[in-house]
Structures are given as C-alpha cells and as structure tokens.
N, C-alpha and C positions, 0 to 999 in steps of 0.2 A: 358626276360621276353617267349623270342619266347624259345631257346632252354628248358627249364622246359616243358613250353606244350608239343618239340617231344618228351622229354625221356621217358614223364607220352604218349602220344600214343604208341612207340617204346616196351615199353612195355604195352600193350590193354589198356589204358584210353583209356580215350576221350577229346577232347576239349571243353568249354561253348560256349553258345551263346554271354557273352559276353566275355569271353576270346578271339574270333572273330570278334565279333567287336573292340578290344582297338585295333586288328591285321591292320585293314584299318588303323589306325591314323602313325604308326609306322615307324620311318622318313629311320631306312636300312634299304629297303626290299631287296636287297641281300641276305639280312641274313635271313626272309623269303624265298629267290626262295628259297636257299641252304637245310634249313630246309625240305620244301617239297617234294626237289629230294632226301632228305632219308630218306624219313618215304616210298619215290614211290620205292625206294632201297628194301627199308627192305623186303616190303610188294607183293610187286609184281613182283621181279627181275631184270632183265637187256633185257627184250620179250617189243617187241614192237604187240603187237597186229593190225592187218589191218584186217580193217573190207570196201563194198560194196556193193553198191548199185542202184536201176533201178528203175527209172518211169514205170510202171507195167500199171497205170492205170494214165493220163493228165489232167489237167483244169477240169472249172465248175461246183465247188467243193460249196455246199451250204453252206458252213460256212464264216464267215465273218472275221475269223484275220487277223489284219491288220498289219499283215508283209508277209504275204501272196500273191508270184503270181497268184497262181492256184482257189484263190476266184474268184467266178461269179461277187462280188462283188469291185472286180480292169478291170481296163483296160489297162490289160499289152499286148497283142496278143500274150502270152505265146501257143505252140504246143497242141492240145488237141486231147487228141484221145482215144476210152472207155477202149478197153487191146492193151496191148504188145506183138511183133509179139513174142508166145511160145518159138519156134522155135530161137528165136532171145536171147532168155532169156535166155537159154540152155547153148545157145552158151558162152554167159559173162561170165556167173557163168566158166565155165569150159576155157577161158582165162583167168583168173580172180585168180584159181587153181595154174594156172600155173603158175604164178607171183608171187605167194608163199603167195597172199590173205588168212588170214582164214576165218571168213564171209561171209554171199552175202546175202543182204534183196531185196527183194520187198518191194516197197511202192507202195499204193495207195491212188490218192486226193478222199476226200471226207469223210461223214461221217464217215462213214461204210463202205466197198464194198460189195456186190451185194452178197446173197446164189449162183445168178449161176455163178458170175466173181470169186469166190473162190474154185467151186470145178474146174476150171480149172484151177486158178495157185495150187491147190492140185496135181493135175498134172503133171505140172511139180516144181515143190519141192520132186515127188518121180522118177523122170528121173536123176534130177540134182541127187538125192542120189544117184540112183544107177549110174552114172557118172566119180558123181568127188570127190572130200575128204572133197571140199570145205564144214565149217559149219552152218547153215536156220536158217535165222532173218526173221522177216514182219513185214514189217510195215504198219496195215489197219485196221485205228481207233477205234474208240469204236465199238469193237463188244461182239457178249457173251457168256459165256460157250462151248454153242456147233461148236460155230465157231471155237472158237478156240481150239475148242479138235481136229475138224479136223482138222486144222494148224499141231496140235502135230504131227495126225496120220502121217502125210506126209508128216516126218522127219525133222519138222521147231524145235529147242531146243531155240531160243533167241524168242522173242516180244519184241515190239515198240513201246513206245508211253511217249512224251514228256509232263510233266508236265509243258514245253516253263516258265516258268518262277514261281516267288513266286505267293501264295499261295494269296497274299492280291496287288497285283497287275493285277490277272488274269483280275476280267473284263475290266480292261483298255485297253487291244488289239486283246479282242475276250469273245463275247457274246451269239452268237448262239451256244454253251456248257461251259459244265462249270471245274470247279477242279474238285471237286467230282465226274464226270463222267471220269472222266479218270483214278483216282484212282482205280475208280471197275474192271477198264479195265486191271491194273496194276493187283489189287487183283486175278481179275477173272484166267486171264494168267497163273500167279503161277499156284495157285489152280492148273493148265491144265495140270503142270507138265514144263514150260516154267522160263527159264531165264529170265533176262529182264535188259531189255534197255530204260533207261530212264534219262532226259536231260531237257535243253530249249535253251534260244537263251538271249542273253547280248546282251546291246547295242540300246536297246530298247526304252530308256525313263525309265529303274526301279532307284534305288540308287541299292549304294554296298551295302546296308543295307537289301534291297530285293536281294538281290543276298544270301548273307550268308540265309537271308530265306530260298532260293531253294533249299541252300545245305541242310540244313539243316534237311528241309521234307523230300529230297530224303535218307537221313540220315537214315529217321524213316522208311522211306517203305523196305530202303536193298537194294538198287539198288546197283545193282555189276556191270553194263556199263553205267558209265554217259557222255553223249555227250555233250560241249557247241560248240554251233554255235556264233560267233560271224556276228549278223546283218546286211545281205549285203542291203543296202538298193535299194530294185525296182521300175524304175519308174512305176507309175499308178499305186502303191501301199498304201496306207495309214501311213506309213510310211519311204515314201520316200529320206523325207527330212533332217533324222532320224541322228544329229549327230553321225560322228566318234566318236569310244571311244579313249582314249589315249591309249600308250603301257602301262606306270605301272598299270593303271584299271584292260587291259586282264590278264598281269599275273600275280599280285596281288587276281585274281578274280582264275586266274591256280592254284594256291597254295594253298589260304583258299577252297576248292574246294578239297586236297590231302588235309588237316589238319580233313575236317567234314566227307569226306570219302576214310577214310586212303585203305583200302583197294579192296576199289574198280579203274575203270580200267576209270580213266578220259581220257575224249577221244577228241583228237582233231577235229571238226565237220565242218560244213558249215562255210564260209566267210575264209579260211584259203589264200584263196589268197591278202585279205585284210590284215593280219602279215603275213606275210611268208619274213617283214623281221626282225622281232624276233621271229620265229620259233623255232632255236638253243636257244635260250631264254627259252620259251616254256616248251622245250625240256627237258630242269634244272632247270625245274621249278613244278614239282608235277605231268605231262603226264606221257602214260605209252600209249596209245593205238591210233589212227589215221584213222580217214576214208578217205579210197585215192580212185582215180577215182573224175569222173567226179558226180554231186549231182544233183538233180531232176529235175531244167530247168536252169542249167546254168553245166560252163564248171570247172570242177575242178582239179586233180594235174593230172600229170607223175605216174604213177606207177614205173616208173625205175627212175624217180628223186628221191625219195620220198623216194627209196629201200634205196637212195645213201648217202643219206642224218640226212636217221634212221639210221644206220649203221658209219656214219660219229662222230655221239653224243654216239658211244657207245652201239646203242643199237642192240639184236638178232632182228635178224624176225623169223618168224613161219615156216622155213619151214621142220623142226624137229619134231614140233609138228603136220602139217599135213600132215607128213609121217607113223605117230603113225597116225594118224586116217583110210589112207588106211590101213594098217596094221589090223587094225583092225573089218575094210570091209570087205580082202582075204577070 
C-alpha cells in the first residue's frame, strides 16, 4: 500500500484521507519513513532550508492558548518587554545570515501587533534588507490587509501564522480567537503578495487522526512551509502536565505530513531538544527544513552543530542560495 501511494504522489497525484488514516496502523513504519524520504528528495531535493526567529515583543498576551508561556492567563515568569532593541534585531539577522541561515523572522506576542510597533519593526526590516542577504519573515498575529501590505513593502516575503492543530480540536486549546480568524489572516497575507508559513504543535492531547486533519487543512490552504512543533510543556501553563509523545508518533507524524503535503517544506521547529535522540531519523522521514537557534522563550539549538548534523545526514545548506540573493541585490 505504501509503495502504491508513494508512486502515485511521485507522478503528481495525492493521498486520500482514508489512505492516510490506514497508514497510522501500518506495522512496518520504517517503510513509511523511507517512502516519505523519497518524496522529500523528489520534490525538495537535498537542500536543508534553515530559518531563525527573534522574540520581538514578549509576554502580556491577552490570548488564552493553553500551551503558551507568554499568555497573561499563565504564571510562568517569562521575560516581558514591549519591543526588542532594534539594533539587536539587526545584529542577530546579520549574524544568522553569516552562518548560512536562509530566513529570519521577528515574532511578537499578542493577538496582533499595534500599528506603532509595526511601523518601528518595518523600519528594522528595511535596514536588514539593505545590509544582509537573508530572506525576511514575520509572525505578528491576526493582522489586517493594510498592516500586511506594510510588511510586504518593508521587504517581508513570508508571513507566519500557525493554525496550531486540527479544526476539530482548536477550541480545546484556545477560545480567545478562532481557526477561521487565522485562516482569514493567511489568505490576506497571500493576497498581499507574501508566501505562507503555517503549521502547528503536536502533543497537546490531540489524536493522530486529528494530526492528519491538520495536515489536510494545510494542504487545502496550499501552505508551502509547515513548521511542526513538539510541545514543550512549560510549568505554569495549562498543558504543563501533558504526556510526551512516543518516538514512533513523532516520526509517523512527520512522514504523514510529507505524504499529504509533498511539495511543502516540512520543518523541524520548537521542541527539537525533546526529540534530539531521533533527529537523524526525522531527517530521513520527510523533513526538509529546520528552525535553528533560540526559540521565543526557551533556549534552542546551536547553529553550527545543526549544520554539522544536517550535512552529516546528506543535506546541502543554503549558502549558494544566499550568495545568489546577494548578487540580485548588488
């Protein structure tokens, strides 16, 4: 069954939801992972696209997302600030570009960034664009079209807005905004001329069937970059006691996301420290991209060590693409 579905996808076809559900119970999971890796090589080649983020506005978020350490509904002692030092943001972008990181995103807490802060960060983006070859991304909440237009004019090429989980499970983890609002933001960002990065978190109590539901929702939205975060339970949040996923659940999720979204970048994201012992297997189960460096409120990974791991797994890094982008700006 796996080989038949794989060949169909290689020829431009797709997997059905019923087939994806059947693959959950596949006894030989190694066959599934190997097939997902073949799909990755066919559609994405051997480049590992590295991206990095910076927490540009931290804490005091009015939304009640159960997993989030920045929500005002949780007592996590997370660092709080209205806006990061703008020069620090420029320096981090330049440093990451020098290490071969392909994309850099400023991320802000809250339902949506204020217009005043948006204007300040647009200035940062314009400065980064003048000085470095790195591609620019933004993750600033549920913005309207005029705000998204400002970001695009400032040089932002991709907008990030996770759908977080399956539509059928979303209300179990957040009630202060809706999946529909997120999808409206995604569509508005695309209409503003930006590419879309949208994924979610696994390990919040959802079923494997609901992870497949999330993957098909992202497929219907034609998302080109899908970060898959493994929940990092934070003391003080409502999901602090969440049970960790098994290694097989994590790897199977990556593989199924590749089958359902064969042309997308399936991206290792938050929680990588929790699955470091199976990272090499994940890199051979459909993954084609990774979030590197620190996360929003937790320590992430060492970029140089990541580069060694990725090249050791047979991937090429994005130096050539960065050099090409530099030439375009010369």
